[in-house]
C-alpha positions in Angstrom: 10.4 -22.6 -48.5 8.6 -19.3 -48.4 5.8 -20.7 -50.6 5.4 -23.7 -48.3 5.3 -21.4 -45.2 2.7 -19.1 -46.8 0.5 -22.1 -47.8 0.8 -24.0 -44.5 0.6 -21.3 -41.9 -2.6 -21.5 -39.8 -2.2 -17.8 -39.1 -2.3 -14.8 -41.4 1.3 -14.3 -42.7 3.0 -11.5 -44.5 6.6 -11.3 -45.6 8.2 -7.8 -45.9 11.7 -6.8 -47.0 14.1 -4.5 -45.1 12.2 -1.5 -46.6 9.0 -2.9 -45.3 7.8 -3.6 -48.8 5.5 -6.6 -49.2 7.2 -9.7 -50.7 4.2 -12.0 -50.3 1.1 -12.6 -48.1 -1.1 -15.7 -47.7 -4.8 -15.7 -48.3 -5.6 -15.3 -44.6 -3.6 -12.0 -44.5 -5.1 -10.8 -47.8 -8.6 -11.4 -46.4 -7.9 -9.4 -43.2 -6.4 -6.5 -45.2 -9.2 -6.6 -47.8 -6.7 -6.6 -50.7 -6.0 -9.5 -53.0 -2.8 -11.3 -52.2 -1.3 -10.6 -55.6 -1.8 -6.9 -55.2 0.5 -6.8 -52.1 3.7 -7.8 -53.9 6.2 -5.0 -54.3 4.1 -2.4 -52.5 5.1 -0.6 -49.3 3.4 -1.3 -46.0 2.9 2.4 -45.6 1.1 2.5 -49.0 -1.5 -0.2 -48.3 -1.9 0.2 -44.6 -0.7 3.7 -43.7 -2.1 4.0 -40.2 -0.6 0.7 -39.1 2.7 1.4 -40.7 3.0 4.9 -39.1 2.3 3.5 -35.6 4.3 0.3 -35.7 6.8 0.7 -38.5 9.6 2.0 -36.2 9.4 -1.0 -33.9 9.4 -3.4 -36.8 12.5 -1.7 -38.3 14.3 -2.1 -34.9 13.4 -5.8 -34.9 15.1 -6.1 -38.3 18.1 -4.0 -37.5 18.7 -5.7 -34.1 17.8 -9.1 -35.4 15.4 -9.5 -32.5 11.9 -11.1 -32.7 8.9 -9.3 -31.2 6.4 -11.8 -29.9 2.8 -11.2 -28.9 2.7 -7.6 -30.0 -0.9 -6.1 -29.9 -1.5 -3.7 -32.7 -4.6 -1.8 -33.7 -5.8 0.2 -36.7 -7.9 0.2 -39.8 -7.7 -1.8 -43.1 -9.2 -1.2 -46.5 -11.6 -4.1 -45.9 -13.4 -2.2 -43.0 -12.4 1.5 -43.3 -13.3 3.5 -40.2 -13.4 0.4 -38.0 -10.7 0.1 -35.3 -9.5 -3.5 -35.2 -6.9 -5.4 -33.1 -4.4 -8.1 -34.0 -1.8 -10.1 -32.1 1.4 -10.1 -34.1 4.7 -12.0 -34.0 7.4 -10.1 -35.9 10.1 -12.6 -36.8 13.3 -11.5 -38.6 14.0 -13.5 -41.8 17.6 -14.3 -42.6 19.5 -15.4 -45.6 22.6 -17.1 -44.2 23.8 -14.5 -41.6 22.0 -11.4 -43.1 18.6 -10.3 -42.0 16.7 -9.6 -45.3 13.3 -8.8 -43.9 10.6 -9.7 -41.4 7.7 -12.2 -41.3 4.5 -11.1 -39.6 2.3 -13.8 -38.2 -0.9 -12.4 -36.9 -4.6 -13.1 -36.1 -7.4 -10.8 -35.2 -8.3 -10.3 -31.6 -10.8 -7.5 -31.9 -13.6 -9.4 -30.1 -11.1 -10.7 -27.5 -9.9 -7.1 -26.9 -13.4 -5.8 -26.6 -14.4 -8.5 -24.1 -11.2 -7.9 -22.1 -11.9 -4.2 -22.0 -15.5 -4.8 -20.9 -14.2 -7.2 -18.2 -11.7 -4.7 -16.9 -14.4 -2.0 -16.9 -16.7 -4.3 -14.9 -13.9 -5.2 -12.6 -13.1 -1.6 -11.9 -16.8 -0.9 -11.2 -16.9 -3.9 -8.8 -13.8 -2.7 -7.0 -15.3 0.7 -6.6 -18.5 -0.7 -5.2 -16.6 -3.0 -2.9 -14.5 -0.1 -1.7 -17.5 2.1 -1.0 -19.3 -0.7 0.8 -16.3 -1.6 2.9 -15.8 2.0 3.9 -19.5 2.2 4.9 -19.0 -0.8 7.2 -16.4 1.1 9.2 -16.7 4.4 11.1 -16.2 7.4 8.9 -14.1 9.0 11.6 -13.2 8.0 15.2 -14.3 10.3 18.0 -11.7 11.6 20.5 -11.6 9.7 23.8 -10.6 11.8 26.8 -7.3 10.5 28.3 -6.5 8.3 25.3 -4.8 8.4 21.9 -6.8 6.3 19.3 -5.5 4.7 16.1 -6.8 2.1 13.6 -5.6 0.3 10.5 -7.7 -1.8 8.1 -6.6 -3.8 5.0 -8.8 -6.1 3.0 -7.3 -9.3 1.7 -6.8 -10.3 -2.0 -8.0 -8.1 -4.9 -10.6 -6.3 -2.9 -13.5 -7.4 -5.0 -15.1 -9.3 -2.1 -16.0 -7.3 0.9 -14.4 -8.6 4.1 -16.1 -9.2 7.4 -13.5 -7.5 9.7 -14.8 -4.4 11.5 -14.0 -2.0 14.4 -16.0 0.7 16.2 -15.8 3.1 19.0 -19.1 4.1 20.7 -19.9 6.6 23.4 -21.9 5.0 26.2 -24.6 6.8 28.1 -22.5 7.3 31.2 -19.7 8.9 29.4 -17.5 5.9 29.0 -16.6 4.3 25.6 -17.1 0.9 24.0 -14.2 -0.2 21.8 -15.1 -3.1 19.5 -13.3 -5.2 17.0 -14.8 -8.3 15.2 -14.6 -10.7 12.4 -17.6 -12.2 10.5 -16.9 -15.6 9.0 -16.7 -15.5 5.2 -16.6 -12.8 2.6 -18.8 -11.2 0.0 -22.3 -9.7 0.2 -23.5 -12.0 3.0 -20.5 -11.2 5.2 -21.0 -7.5 4.5 -24.7 -7.6 5.4 -23.9 -9.5 8.7 -21.1 -7.1 9.5 -23.6 -4.2 9.3 -26.1 -6.1 11.4 -23.6 -6.9 14.2 -22.0 -3.5 14.2 -25.4 -1.6 14.3 -26.8 -4.0 16.9 -23.9 -3.4 19.2 -24.2 0.4 18.6 -28.0 0.3 19.3 -27.6 -1.6 22.6 -24.6 0.5 23.7 -26.9 3.6 23.8 -28.8 2.1 26.7 -26.3 -0.3 28.3 -23.0 0.5 30.2 -21.4 -3.0 29.9 -20.0 -4.9 26.9 -21.9 -8.2 27.7 -25.5 -7.1 26.8 -24.2 -5.6 23.6 -22.6 -8.9 22.6 -25.6 -11.0 23.7 -27.8 -8.8 21.4 -25.4 -9.4 18.5 -25.6 -13.1 19.2 -29.4 -13.1 19.1 -29.2 -11.2 15.7 -26.9 -13.9 14.3 -29.1 -16.7 15.6 -32.1 -15.2 13.8 -30.4 -15.9 10.5 -31.7 -18.9 8.5 -28.2 -20.5 8.3 -25.3 -20.7 10.8 -23.5 -17.4 10.9 -20.6 -16.8 13.2 -18.8 -13.8 14.4 -15.8 -13.4 16.8 -15.7 -10.2 18.8 -13.8 -8.5 21.6 -15.4 -5.5 23.2 -13.9 -3.2 25.9 -15.5 -0.7 28.1 -13.0 2.2 28.2 -13.5 4.5 31.2 -11.0 7.3 31.8 -10.4 7.8 35.6 -8.0 10.7 36.2 -4.6 9.7 34.9 -5.6 6.1 34.4 -8.1 4.2 32.2 -10.3 1.4 33.6 -11.0 -1.4 31.2 -13.7 -4.1 31.2 -13.0 -6.5 28.4 -15.3 -9.2 27.1 -14.3 -11.7 24.4 -16.4 -13.9 22.2 -14.2 -16.4 20.3 -11.7 -13.7 19.3 -8.0 -13.4 19.6 -7.2 -12.0 23.1 -7.0 -8.3 23.7 -3.4 -7.3 24.6 -2.1 -4.5 26.9 1.3 -3.2 26.1 2.7 -1.8 29.3 5.0 1.3 29.2 7.9 -1.0 30.4 7.4 -3.4 27.4 5.4 -6.0 29.2 2.7 -7.8 27.2 -0.5 -8.9 29.0 -3.4 -10.8 27.5 -6.5 -9.2 29.1 -9.3 -11.4 27.8 -11.1 -14.3 29.4 -12.0 -16.9 26.7 -15.6 -16.7 25.5 -17.9 -18.4 23.0 -18.0 -17.2 19.4 -21.3 -15.4 18.6 -23.9 -17.2 16.5 -23.2 -20.7 17.9 -25.2 -20.9 21.1 -28.2 -19.2 22.7 -26.3 -18.9 25.9 -22.7 -18.0 25.0 -20.1 -17.9 27.7 -19.0 -14.3 28.1 -16.7 -13.4 31.0 -15.5 -9.9 31.8 -11.9 -9.2 32.5 -11.0 -6.0 34.3 -7.7 -4.1 34.3 -6.3 -0.6 34.0 -4.2 1.4 31.7 -1.7 3.8 33.2 0.1 6.6 31.4 2.0 5.1 28.4 0.1 1.8 28.4 -1.8 0.7 25.3 -4.8 -1.6 24.6 -4.3 -3.4 21.3 -7.3 -5.1 19.6 -6.8 -7.0 16.4 -8.3 -9.6 14.1 -6.7 -12.9 13.1 -5.4 -11.6 9.8 -2.3 -10.7 11.9 -1.7 -14.0 13.7 -3.0 -16.5 11.1 -0.2 -15.7 8.7 0.9 -19.0 7.0 4.2 -20.5 8.3 5.8 -23.9 7.9 3.7 -26.4 9.9 0.9 -24.0 10.6 0.6 -20.2 11.2 2.9 -17.7 12.9 0.5 -17.3 15.9 0.9 -14.6 18.5 4.6 -14.8 19.3 5.8 -12.5 16.5 3.1 -9.9 17.5 4.2 -10.0 21.1 7.8 -9.6 20.1 6.9 -6.6 17.9 4.9 -4.9 20.6 7.6 -5.4 23.2 9.8 -3.1 21.1 7.1 -0.4 20.9 6.7 0.3 24.6 5.6 3.9 25.1 5.1 4.5 21.4 2.2 6.6 20.2 -1.0 4.8 19.2 -0.6 5.6 15.5 2.9 4.3 15.5 1.9 1.0 17.1 -1.0 0.5 14.6 1.3 1.4 11.6 4.1 -0.9 12.7 1.6 -3.8 13.1 0.3 -3.3 9.6 3.8 -3.0 8.1 5.0 -6.1 10.0 2.1 -8.2 8.7 3.0 -7.3 5.1 6.6 -8.4 5.8 5.5 -11.6 7.4 3.3 -12.5 4.5 4.7 -11.2 1.1 2.2 -10.9 -1.7 -1.6 -10.8 -1.3 -2.7 -11.5 2.2 -5.2 -14.4 2.6 -7.2 -12.7 5.4 -8.4 -9.2 6.2 -6.6 -7.2 8.9 -8.0 -4.8 11.4 -6.3 -3.1 14.3 -7.6 -0.7 17.0 -5.1 0.8 19.5 -6.0 3.0 22.5 -3.1 4.5 24.5 -3.5 6.1 27.9 -2.1 9.6 27.6 -2.1 10.3 31.3 -4.4 13.3 30.9 -6.7 14.2 33.8 -10.5 14.0 33.6 -13.0 11.3 32.8 -16.0 9.9 34.5 -16.0 8.6 38.1 -15.9 4.9 38.8 
């Protein structure tokens, strides 16, 4: 039986007794070891292959003593055939029985040195790509958010999937020339280098126009023109809010372009959508952009978010906005950072595993502090 197994095995095969002494090997194993098959018989594994025996002998002895196979073990070491060269094999250690007694172990193995080298190279490349993607993603977001008088500000961002592809979600907070602020959140369609480039274009265009304009609409129109100048159709949904502290209140002018509506969480738990529907940017030369005006009072919060929060898969479609509204209603009066943190945590709970879309949240909470620019 043993001779038939040695002759017929497509893998390298070695039979060892309980003392890890070679009983027999087939020609494939002899070739890997660099020792004629006949010279293996009766010799200890530690004598012929001392490095391998020292590293893996204890595990093989446990397989014999516990009568337990070890499948797919990856081992590495040197052999007399190529001294000084580190090689890798995938091994199955199978206890060999005579009736009910384990008398040794069969080692079926094949070399995977090239596979291991390729895998290590792939993992190194993947790590480099992840690092590049992380750095690029961070550069597409503000390095730090400036303080806004009369407001607490908090954000959260999470890229979908493995993080190799840079997402198109972004947020920003820009000081306007009259002392008010422009809060922006947006979502470029797609992922990868093109989405990253367009994210930078849209964000920097809005920033540039905000230095000379005091209203969100011209900023979004300029971003629309930038997208239309691209050779192929490129779309971006955005919501931009002019944030103007006025004493104990904060005046808001909100303009939406094809984006989920901005929400105001009132201090009593009420939820108010504060966006008029508008045309997504990049689709038309004359997008419909209608301002919506409201005020935040002490304890009220403005919540801007991307559709990675509402487009969570659910039976028959997506969760939509109802779970978000329910979550926010229970956070009335909470600090801005707590609101942003709870939204991010809830989204993880609603969608276990890797999210399918990026997530961005920007929360501004009126603190009731005095000051600000006049209306």
